[in-house]
N, C-alpha and C positions, 0 to 999 in steps of 0.2 A: 258715454260710452268711449267716444272719440277723444275727449279731454284726458281720461284715465289712462287710456293706450298711449297717448303721446307723454305723459307724465312719465309712466312706466320705462318707455323708450328712452327718455333723456336721461333716467337714473342709469339704465343699462349702458348708455353710451359714456357716461361719466364715469362710470365704474370701469369700464374697459379701457379708457384714456388713462385712467389712473395706473392700472395694471400695465399697460403698455409703456408707461414712463418709469415703470419700476417701482412704483410705489405699492408694493405687496404687503398686505400686514403680516405674511408668514414670515418676512425678511428677519424678524428677531428670533424666529423659532430655532432651537438647538439642531433639530433635524435638518431644517432647509440650510443652516450654515455649514453643517457637517458635509452636505451634500455638495456645496459650493466649494468646499476645500478640496474634496474628492475630485470634483471637475477640473479643477486647476492643476491637480496633481497628474491626472491622466493626460491633460493637455500638453504637459511637460515631457511626458514619456517618448525617447526617440529609439528608434531601432539601432542596435549595435552590430555593426557588420564586418567586425574583425573576425580573423580567425580564431576559434576557440583553443587555446592550449590545453584546457582541461574540460571533460566531460562527466557529468555526475547525474545518473537518472536514479531517482528513489522510488520505489515501487512499494505501496502499502496493499499487500495481498487480500482482496476482498472489500476495498475501501472506496466503494462508489460514492454517488453524491449523497446517497442517503445516509450511509453509514459516517460519512465525513461530517454531515450536519449533526449526528449524535455525538460525535468527539468534539465538535465546535463547541455545542452547548454545555458539555459536561467538563470540559477545560474550563470554560469561562465560569461556570458555577463552582467549581474548586477555587476560582481565584476571587470569589465574593461578589461576582455579578450576577445579573439575572440569566445571562448564557447567551441567549439568542444574537446579541451585539457582539460577541466576541468574535475575533479574527485568528485564525490559525497561522503559523508562520508560513506556509505556503500561499496562503490566502492575501499574502501582500505582495505575491509576485506579480507583474505588470502585465503577463500575457496568459491567456485563459483558452481551452478549446474543450469541445466535447470528442470522446473516442469512441468508435464503434468496436466491439469487443469480440463478436462472433467468430468462430473457427471456420474453416472451410465446410466441414460437416456437422457443424453443431451452431444452433441458434444460442443455446447458453454454453458458453465457453468453459474450457479447461485451462489451467495454469501453463501447462507444458505448450499448448498451441499459442496463447497469448504471450508468453515469455519468448518464444521462438520469434514471434511477429515484430517484438520491440527490439530483441538482440539481433536479429539477422534479416529483418526487413521484409520477410514473407509470410502471408497467413498461412497456416497449415493444419492439418487434422488434429482433433482433441487427442492428447495423450502422448504425442511424439516430440522430439526434442531436436533441434538443429537440423531437421530434414525438412523438404518440401512435400507437397501433397501428394505427391506421386507414390509415396510408400504405404504399404496397408500396416497399420498398427500391429506390432509385433513381429514383422517380418525381418530379422536381422540380415537376411541376404540382400536387402534392398538399401541399406543404410550408406554404402559407399556410392551408389549412383543417386542417391537423393540429398546426398550432404548440402548445406548452404554455410558460407562462410559467417561466423560470429563477429560481432564488433570486437571483441576481446583479440581475436585472431588477427582482424584487419588493422586496428590501432596499435597491436605490438609489432607488426612490420613496419609502422611508422616510427618505431622507437620509443612509443609511450607505455609507461607502466600500467599495471592493471590490477584493480582489486574487487573481490566479490565479498559482499557481506549479506548475511541473512539470520533472523531468529528462527527461521526452520533449519532442518537439516540441508547442509551445503549441497547435498545430493538431491535436494528436492526440486520439483520442477522448474520454478522461477529463477533460483540461482543458477542452477546446471544449464538452462538455455543460453546463459553468457558464454558458456566454453564447452559444452558437450555435444554430441551427435549420438541419439539413441532411438531405437526403434519402438521404445517403450519408456515412460516416465519411471516405471517401478525396477528398471533394471538397475538399482541403486548400487548394488554389490553383484559378486559373480553367483552367488546362490539363486538370484532371481533370473539368470540367463537360461533360456530354454536349451535343451540338448542340441548339439550342433551349431548353435548361435556363435558366430565368429567375431561380432562386436565387442569390444571392451565395456565394462560395467562402468557405471558415471563416476563411481568414487577412484577407480582406476585412471580414467580419462582427467579427474582434476589432479590426481598426482603427475601424470605426464605432462600436463598443461603447466604446472608449477616446474617443473623439471626444464621444461623447454623454455621459462621464461614468458609464457603466454599469459599467466596468473602470478603475481608477485605477492600479492596479500590476500588470505581467505579467512573470514571470521564467520562462525556459525555452530549449528549443531550437526548430528550426525555421526558422532564417533564410533559407533558400531558397524558403519559400513567400511571401516579402514583397518580393522582388526580380526584376527581370526575367532571362529566361534568357540574354539577350545581356551579362549585367553579373556580374561577379565581387565577392564580398564580402570582408571584411578579410583572409579566411584564404585567399583564391585560388579560393573555389569557387562554380560557377555557380548562378543562380537557376533556378526553375522557371517563373516567370509568363510566359506568352504575349501579355498585354495591354500590355506595355511599362510597366507601372506598377510604381513604387517605393514600396510602402506605407510603409516606413520614414522616406523623406522626407517622404511627406504627413503622418505623425504628427509629426515634428518641426516641419513648417510649423504644424501646429495646436498646437504649444506643449508636446508630449510630449517627454521626455529620453530619449534612447537610449543604451544601453550593451551591449558585445558582448564584453567580457572581464573577468578578475579586476581589472586595473588599472581600469577605466573604473567598474567596480561598485563598488569601494572609495572612489572619489572622489565618489559620490552624495551630494547634500545631502537627507538624508532628513527635513529640517524643511520643506523647500519644498512646496507643495501641488500642484505641477505633475504630472501623470501620468508614469509610467516604463514604458518597455518595455525588457526584456533579453533579447537573442536571442544566446546563447553558443556555438552551435554551427550550421552548416548544417542538420543534421539533428537527431538527439536528442543530447543533452549526453553526456558521456563517464560510463562506469562510474565509480564511486567509486574501485575499484582503479587504474583508469588517469587517474584526473582530474588535470589540469595547466592553469593558465591560466583558469579558471573558478571560479566560487563553489561551495560545497558545498550541500546543500539545507538544513542547518542556517543558513548564512551567510543564503540567500536568504529563509528564514523570518524571521530576525531583522530583515534590512532591511525585509522588507514590513510586518512588525508595527509596527515604529518609523515608517515612511512613513504608514501608516494609523491610528495611535492618536491622531493630532492632531484627529481628527474627533469632536466632543463626541457625536454621536449614535452612535457605535460603528463597527464595520466587520464584514464577513463576508469570510473567507479561505479558499479552496480549495487546498491543497496536495497534488500527487502526487509519490511516488516511482515514476516510470514505468518505470525500468529493472530493478526487481526482476523484473517479468515478462518483459522480454526475456532475462534472463540464465537465468530458467526455460526459456524456449523453447530456448535454446541448450542446456540440459542442463549448464551451467556452475555448479555449486553454489558455488563460491568467490565468484563474481560476486554471485550470488543474497545470500548472507549479508553481504558486505561493503556492499551497497547496502541491504540490510536494516538493517545497523548506523547507516548513514549518516541511514535514515529514523527510527528510534529516536532519534539525536541532534536531529533536527529536532522531534520530538515533546517531548523534554526542553526545548528551547530555547522552543517556543510556551508549555509549561507555567510556565518560569520567568518569562517577560515578561510573564504574566498571571496575574490573579487568579480563583479558581473562584467568587468572590461575583458576578462580574459577566460570565464569559465561558465560554460553552460550546464545549468542545474534545470533538471525536468523532474516533475513530481506527479505522479499518476497512480493508477491501479491497474491490475489485469483484468478486474471484473467485479460486479456488485453481487449482493445477495438478495435473497428474497425477504428483506426487511422492510417494515412498514411502521407508519406512525399515525396512531390514532388520533382523534379530535374529539372534542374542542376542549383544549387544555389551556388554561390560563399563562400567562405571560410568566417566565422564570420557573414554570413547573420542572421538578427533578427529572431529568431526562430519562433516568432508569427507573423511576417510579410510577405509581398510578397516577391516572389523569385527573387533574384537579380542575374545577371549574373557572371561568372567566368571571373576574371582578369587574360589574358594570360601573363601579364608581371610583376604581382604582387602576392599579398598574399590575401589580402581582396577583398572582393566582388566588382564587376563594379557598376557603377552609371546608368546601363541599365537593366530594368527588363526582365526576361525571360517571353514569351508568349506564348499561344496555339495557334492552328490552327485558331482561330477565332480572332486573333490579341491583345487579351486581358491577362493582366498579372494575375498571380494566386499565391496562398499563398502556404508557404513552408508547413505548416500542413493542411492536409484534412481530411475528414472522409468517408468512404464507403457509410455511410447512416445518416440521422439526420435532423435535422429542418433547417439546412442551404443548404438544397438541391437545385441545380441549375435547378431541374425540376420544372417546375409552374404548379398548378392546373388550373389556369385560361388560360392556353394555352394548355389544354388537355395534360399535362405532356410532353411539348417540353421544351428543355433546354433553358435557357435564363440567360446566365452569364453577370454580368455586370462588368463595369470597378471599380478597387479597388486601393486605394492607400497605401502607407506604413502607413500613419497615420491612416487610417480608420482599416487596419488590425490589428495594435498594439494597437488599443483601447481595454481596459480592458473587454468591453461589447460586443465585436464583436463576431459573430457566425462564425464559419470557415465554409467554403464551403464544402459541401457533395454532393454525387451522389442520392442515392435511398432516396426519400422523407419518413421521418418518424418523429413523434412528438417527440421521445426520440432516441437519437443513442444507439446502441446495444453494447454488450459485444462482444469479439469474442474469438476462441477456442484456440489459439496458446500458445505455452509455455510461461510460465514467468520466470524469473530468481529466484535465492535464493543465498543470500550472507550470509556467517557464519564466527564467529571467537569464540574461546575459547573452553573448553572441548569437544572433539568428534565433532567438526565442520567439521573435514577433512572426515566425512561421508558423507557430503551433496555435492556429486560431480557427474559428469555425468549426464544422464537424469534420471529423478526419477518421479515416481508417487507422488501424492500430500500428500497422506495418510503416505507417508514414513516418512514425516517431523516429524510426531507425535512421530513415533517409536525411531528417533534419539533423540528427547527432553527426552523420558521416559528412553532411555538407560543412556543418559548423567547424568540424576538425579539419576541413580541407579547404576551407574558402581561401581565396588568392588576395 
């Protein structure tokens, strides 16, 4: 027994010495070598502590860590990869943190409160824009006393140009939080203002901001909030305003250029210093899957940067992929990931057109959704499809679907709640899960299976990621409060 133990100890010691000397059998393994390359790259990263001439924040609405994962895998699979190993444009950025997204009165946040946190540096209540938590939602009389300065207002005073982009309505919560102050996010035009309310509606505030030079470029949807109810726009859709004002005409009279479709957008002279407003839909812009006749998020990003970069003092640009959120609300994973890819392409475009030496780029989300991922799916499983088994002898997924205790297959992506609930009202809310094929699940119009029945899936409260590159990007690390992002942007723009 003693001899056997000594022999084992000698073998163990020799193995330990061999590993200590660097003679590891895995040194020729591709995974090991890739990790060594990544280690060297990260060791070479040095903080950039110059003043940021330009600051760009890209916000994919509803694009938490889970939603980002789905987009990563899907884009990789569209490129012929298995998908899991793919890297999105922002995932190449050297600095990363986690962001706490709650509003002061809500564990699960709303985009008005989160947008205000990022654009003004204070956490506030759900549903209010550009004001602090002292305001009671909907009380217009409290707006003046509760106003907080937006980053657009502050950086304009420093001589910088400002742009706001969204695939949602420009008057919607996240883009509005860059320039507006409102007791309620729903006050997008005057028809929504309660009787006796003295604050201006959000569309009017954008017009005023553009006239004052606080916003120089604005691209997005929401045309209906800028024109009278009695008027139809270029696509035959009626306006919402009841004050008979045509804010587009007022902006044009003040010298702004107006574009409304892909053709007029492409005809823009981006070297001119005249302000630009692009309103490409009556309401939100189209999902990327359905897009026709209007620019992509990457095209709007490129145009805005080229229009703003003529200012020698620099610019601030807020970019929102607003419809990632809407597709999650619909439980429609295909449009979530295709709009997610459009967002990643906009990030890549912003990175290509700027230098990390003088431009801080921050990529984040305002909140996550109640999205979840089922197991145990094999490698390379279509992320919007049904869950196929793990191949014990190979890499790619097997040809046998995973099933639940009911014997039926299930999708990789599911939601905790939403329109795709497996609980049915006609059965007194008893579960009734049907069979589903890969072809059905990967159809662009498929609504993912969900648990709790709701007409619209909800946000969720977990942390989201923040990715950054450029001056002072290293300050975005660890777990941070969402309003801290504003402080980093302002510090970078004002560093000595």
